[in-house]
C-alpha positions as CSV (number, residue, x, y, z in Angstrom):
1,M,-47.4,29.2,-1.6
2,R,-44.5,31.0,-3.0
3,E,-45.1,33.8,-5.5
4,V,-45.0,32.7,-9.1
5,T,-43.7,35.0,-11.8
6,V,-44.8,34.1,-15.4
7,S,-41.7,34.7,-17.4
8,G,-39.6,33.2,-20.2
9,S,-41.1,31.2,-23.0
10,A,-44.3,30.5,-21.1
11,A,-45.2,34.2,-21.1
12,R,-43.4,35.8,-24.0
13,L,-42.6,33.4,-26.7
14,G,-44.8,31.4,-29.1
15,R,-45.2,31.9,-32.7
16,E,-44.1,35.5,-33.0
17,G,-41.0,34.4,-35.0
18,E,-43.1,32.1,-37.2
19,R,-45.7,34.8,-37.9
20,G,-43.0,37.3,-38.8
21,G,-43.4,39.6,-35.8
22,G,-46.4,41.3,-34.3
23,Q,-47.9,40.8,-30.9
24,A,-47.1,37.4,-29.4
25,P,-50.0,35.1,-28.5
26,L,-51.1,34.5,-25.0
27,H,-49.3,31.7,-23.1
28,G,-49.1,30.3,-19.6
29,I,-51.6,31.8,-17.2
30,A,-53.2,34.1,-19.7
31,A,-53.8,31.4,-22.3
32,L,-55.1,29.0,-19.6
33,Q,-57.6,31.5,-18.3
34,R,-59.0,32.1,-21.8
35,A,-59.1,28.4,-22.6
36,A,-60.2,26.8,-19.4
37,G,-61.0,29.4,-16.8
38,N,-59.7,30.2,-13.3
39,A,-59.6,26.7,-12.1
40,A,-57.0,25.8,-14.6
41,V,-55.0,28.9,-13.6
42,T,-55.1,27.8,-10.0
43,R,-53.7,24.3,-11.0
44,W,-51.0,26.0,-13.0
45,I,-49.8,28.1,-10.1
46,Q,-50.0,25.2,-7.7
47,R,-47.8,23.2,-10.0
48,A,-45.1,25.9,-10.1
49,A,-44.9,25.8,-6.3
50,E,-44.4,22.0,-6.2
51,P,-41.1,20.2,-6.4
52,P,-40.2,18.7,-9.8
53,Q,-41.2,15.1,-10.4
54,A,-39.7,12.3,-12.5
55,G,-39.7,13.1,-16.2
56,R,-39.9,16.5,-17.9
57,E,-43.7,16.8,-18.2
58,R,-44.0,19.3,-15.4
59,E,-41.1,21.3,-16.7
60,Y,-42.7,21.5,-20.2
61,A,-46.1,22.4,-18.7
62,M,-44.5,25.5,-17.2
63,A,-42.6,26.4,-20.4
64,P,-44.7,24.9,-23.3
65,T,-42.8,26.4,-26.1
66,A,-39.6,24.8,-24.9
67,H,-40.9,21.4,-25.9
68,G,-39.2,20.0,-29.0
69,E,-42.5,19.2,-30.8
70,W,-44.0,22.7,-30.2
71,R,-43.2,23.9,-33.7
72,G,-44.3,20.7,-35.4
73,F,-47.6,20.8,-33.5
74,C,-48.1,24.4,-34.6
75,T,-47.4,23.5,-38.3
76,M,-49.7,20.4,-38.3
77,M,-52.5,22.2,-36.5
78,R,-52.3,25.1,-38.9
79,E,-52.4,22.7,-41.9
80,A,-55.5,21.1,-40.3
81,G,-57.2,24.5,-40.4
82,V,-57.1,25.1,-36.6
83,A,-57.0,28.8,-35.6
84,D,-53.8,30.0,-34.1
85,D,-55.3,30.9,-30.7
86,V,-56.8,27.5,-30.4
87,V,-53.4,25.9,-31.2
88,D,-51.8,27.9,-28.4
89,D,-54.5,26.8,-25.8
90,A,-54.6,23.2,-27.0
91,W,-50.8,22.8,-26.6
92,Q,-50.9,24.2,-23.1
93,L,-53.8,21.9,-22.1
94,V,-52.0,18.8,-23.5
95,L,-48.9,19.5,-21.6
96,G,-50.8,20.5,-18.4
97,G,-52.7,17.2,-18.6
98,L,-49.5,15.1,-19.0
99,A,-47.9,16.8,-16.0
100,D,-50.9,15.9,-13.8
101,Q,-51.5,12.4,-15.2
102,G,-49.0,10.6,-13.1
103,T,-50.9,11.6,-9.9
104,L,-54.2,10.4,-11.3
105,N,-52.6,7.1,-12.4
106,T,-51.2,6.5,-8.9
107,E,-54.7,7.1,-7.4
108,A,-56.2,4.7,-10.0
109,E,-53.9,1.9,-9.2
110,S,-55.7,1.0,-5.9
111,I,-59.1,0.5,-7.7
112,Q,-59.9,-3.1,-8.5
113,D,-62.6,-2.8,-11.1
114,V,-61.0,-2.3,-14.5
115,Q,-63.4,0.3,-15.8
116,E,-63.5,2.3,-12.6
117,R,-59.8,2.3,-12.6
118,R,-59.8,3.7,-16.2
119,D,-62.4,6.2,-15.3
120,R,-60.3,7.5,-12.5
121,A,-57.2,7.8,-14.7
122,M,-59.3,9.6,-17.3
123,A,-60.6,12.2,-14.7
124,N,-58.1,14.7,-16.0
125,T,-59.7,18.1,-16.3
126,W,-57.0,19.3,-18.6
127,F,-57.9,16.7,-21.1
128,S,-61.6,17.3,-20.7
129,D,-61.0,21.0,-21.4
130,L,-58.9,20.0,-24.4
131,V,-61.7,18.1,-26.1
132,K,-64.1,20.9,-25.4
133,L,-61.7,23.2,-27.2
134,V,-60.9,21.0,-30.2
135,G,-64.1,18.9,-30.4
136,N,-65.1,20.3,-33.8
137,H,-61.8,19.1,-35.2
138,L,-62.8,15.5,-34.4
139,E,-65.5,15.5,-37.1
140,I,-65.4,12.7,-39.7
141,N,-64.7,13.3,-43.3
142,T,-66.6,10.2,-44.6
143,P,-70.2,9.1,-44.2
144,T,-69.2,6.5,-41.6
145,L,-67.2,6.5,-38.4
146,A,-64.8,3.6,-37.7
147,L,-63.6,2.0,-34.4
148,W,-61.0,-0.7,-34.2
149,S,-58.9,-3.0,-32.0
150,G,-55.7,-4.8,-32.8
151,G,-53.0,-2.4,-33.9
152,E,-52.5,0.7,-36.1
153,A,-52.6,-1.5,-39.2
154,V,-56.3,-2.0,-38.5
155,S,-56.9,1.8,-38.4
156,R,-55.2,2.2,-41.8
157,Y,-57.3,-0.7,-43.1
158,A,-60.5,0.9,-42.0
159,A,-59.5,4.3,-43.5
160,A,-58.6,2.6,-46.8
161,R,-62.2,1.2,-47.0
162,G,-63.8,4.6,-46.8
163,H,-64.4,5.0,-43.1
164,T,-63.0,7.5,-40.6
165,P,-61.2,6.3,-37.5
166,L,-60.1,8.7,-34.9
167,E,-56.5,8.9,-36.3
168,E,-57.9,10.3,-39.6
169,T,-59.7,13.3,-38.0
170,R,-57.9,16.6,-38.1
171,F,-57.0,16.6,-34.5
172,G,-56.5,12.9,-34.2
173,R,-54.0,12.9,-37.1
174,V,-52.0,15.5,-35.3
175,L,-51.9,13.6,-32.0
176,D,-51.1,10.4,-33.8
177,R,-47.9,11.9,-35.4
178,L,-46.5,13.3,-32.1
179,V,-44.5,11.6,-29.4
180,I,-45.0,14.4,-26.8
181,T,-43.8,12.1,-24.0
182,P,-42.2,8.6,-24.1
183,D,-44.3,7.5,-21.2
184,W,-47.4,5.8,-22.7
185,D,-49.1,5.5,-19.4
186,L,-49.4,9.3,-19.4
187,K,-50.6,9.5,-23.0
188,L,-53.1,6.7,-22.9
189,P,-55.7,8.4,-20.7
190,M,-55.6,11.4,-23.0
191,W,-56.2,9.2,-26.0
192,R,-59.2,7.6,-24.1
193,V,-60.7,11.0,-23.4
194,V,-60.3,12.1,-27.0
195,S,-61.7,8.8,-28.2
196,Q,-64.8,9.3,-25.9
197,A,-65.3,12.7,-27.5
198,F,-64.9,11.2,-31.0
199,V,-67.4,8.4,-30.4
200,S,-70.0,10.9,-29.1
201,R,-70.1,12.4,-32.6
202,A,-71.6,9.2,-34.0
203,T,-74.9,9.9,-35.8
204,G,-75.1,7.1,-38.3
205,P,-73.5,3.7,-39.2
206,V,-70.3,2.8,-37.3
207,H,-68.0,0.1,-38.6
208,I,-66.0,-1.8,-36.0
209,F,-62.9,-3.8,-37.0
210,L,-61.5,-6.6,-34.8
211,R,-58.2,-8.4,-35.3
212,A,-58.3,-9.9,-31.8
213,Y,-61.1,-10.2,-29.3
214,E,-59.8,-8.6,-26.1
215,P,-62.6,-7.9,-23.6
216,E,-60.5,-5.3,-21.7
217,S,-59.6,-3.3,-24.7
218,V,-60.7,0.4,-24.9
219,L,-63.0,-0.6,-27.8
220,L,-65.0,-3.2,-25.9
221,L,-64.8,-1.7,-22.4
222,Q,-65.4,2.0,-23.3
223,E,-66.3,2.8,-26.9
224,V,-68.9,0.1,-27.6
225,P,-70.9,0.7,-24.4
226,Q,-70.8,4.4,-25.2
227,L,-72.2,3.6,-28.6
228,R,-75.0,1.5,-27.1
229,A,-76.1,4.5,-25.0
230,I,-76.1,6.7,-28.1
231,Q,-78.1,4.0,-30.0
232,A,-80.8,4.2,-27.3
233,M,-81.3,7.8,-28.2
234,N,-80.6,7.7,-31.9
235,P,-81.6,4.5,-33.9
236,N,-79.7,5.8,-36.9
237,V,-76.5,4.7,-35.1
238,T,-76.0,1.1,-36.3
239,L,-73.0,-1.1,-35.6
240,H,-71.3,-3.2,-38.3
241,W,-68.7,-5.6,-37.1
242,H,-65.8,-6.9,-39.2
243,P,-63.5,-9.8,-38.0
244,L,-60.0,-9.5,-39.5
245,Y,-57.2,-12.0,-40.0
246,T,-53.7,-11.1,-40.9
247,L,-51.9,-13.1,-43.6
248,P,-48.1,-13.8,-43.4
249,D,-47.3,-10.8,-45.6
250,G,-49.3,-8.5,-43.3
251,T,-52.4,-8.2,-45.5
252,L,-55.7,-8.0,-43.7
253,R,-58.7,-10.0,-44.8
254,E,-62.2,-10.4,-43.4
255,V,-63.6,-13.7,-42.1
256,A,-66.8,-14.8,-43.7
257,S,-69.3,-17.1,-41.9
258,D,-68.1,-20.0,-43.9
259,L,-64.5,-19.3,-42.7
260,Q,-63.4,-18.0,-46.1
261,L,-61.2,-14.9,-46.2
262,V,-63.0,-12.1,-48.2
263,D,-62.8,-8.4,-48.9
264,D,-65.9,-7.6,-46.9
265,A,-67.6,-9.6,-44.1
266,S,-69.9,-7.4,-42.1
267,Y,-71.9,-8.7,-39.1
268,T,-74.7,-7.0,-37.3
269,S,-73.8,-8.4,-33.9
270,R,-70.6,-8.6,-31.9
271,D,-71.3,-12.3,-31.0
272,R,-71.5,-13.4,-34.7
273,C,-68.4,-11.4,-35.5
274,T,-66.3,-12.9,-32.7
275,A,-67.7,-16.4,-33.3
276,A,-66.4,-16.2,-36.9
277,L,-63.0,-14.9,-35.7
278,Y,-62.7,-17.6,-33.0
279,Q,-63.6,-20.4,-35.4
280,Y,-61.1,-19.3,-38.0
281,L,-58.3,-19.0,-35.4
282,L,-59.2,-22.4,-34.0
283,R,-59.6,-24.3,-37.3
284,V,-57.7,-22.5,-39.9
285,H,-54.9,-20.4,-38.4
286,D,-51.4,-21.6,-39.2
287,R,-49.3,-21.5,-36.1
288,G,-46.3,-20.7,-38.3
289,N,-48.0,-17.4,-39.3
290,A,-46.4,-14.9,-36.9
291,Q,-48.6,-12.2,-38.2
292,G,-51.7,-13.9,-36.9
293,E,-50.3,-15.4,-33.8
294,H,-51.2,-12.5,-31.5
295,A,-54.8,-12.9,-32.3
296,Y,-54.6,-16.6,-31.7
297,R,-52.9,-16.1,-28.3
298,A,-55.5,-13.5,-27.3
299,M,-58.2,-15.9,-28.2
300,S,-56.5,-18.8,-26.4
301,A,-56.1,-16.7,-23.2
302,G,-59.8,-15.8,-23.3
303,L,-60.9,-19.4,-23.7
304,A,-58.5,-20.6,-21.0
305,A,-59.9,-18.0,-18.6
306,N,-63.4,-19.6,-19.2
307,G,-62.1,-23.1,-18.5
308,N,-61.4,-24.0,-22.2
309,P,-57.6,-24.0,-22.6
310,Q,-56.3,-24.3,-26.2
311,D,-52.6,-24.7,-25.8
């Protein structure tokens, strides 16, 4: 292994200019050792000795303050009340994880089982170290936690009704506003790891919002099973399911058991929730409503897979 010299922005820069001078914060190897220990330092050095890969993730992991979103990340994290040293470490861990994620994704491709494949892709120690570092900034600011499936509009809907989805936590809000990398396949495992940490904070009612029933979604394949395990230890964790339908103007309404669209239709079981959603899509959905067509298509695909084609 060639000798690695920590220099440039990874070692000297940071927020010194933003803070108006003074001692620069730790970056690169020093920051990693403080945040994640010697194992992370070893990975950092190994990366420096490897040839560059496609994309700029590896380059940014070696020079974190060169990333175009570094200053924005600092500003948003500071506004969220995150300490400066935590900001420095969190950014290094995000970029380090993205740089290694491609290798994990390649390893996961050969795994047939969907959940095992996702678990392998999520086995990114940079991201697990990240959630250990920022876990307290995933706390909810309302009495109830929210999970969802079906697009960002559903997250906004849940928040507007007084629940806290991941994107409305202090750290989740920051991640949601960043691009970091255009490669979604690299970012998705990070979101899944962060989501896992978010769900683990459930201590009371959890409201679940569905616009389409997709069995292989993160919600149904990862988050709900995790909640079931938490329920076994804490009966205060109760699940409240909300089936949603999108009107032509983009408005979301909930589907009652009589197939009327209402402001609040909460079910205590997933089966009753999805039954109401399925029945509405089968009997009432207007195929001319493009806003509701994705849910209809997802439902049709599910039924067809079970030998009941709809189209």
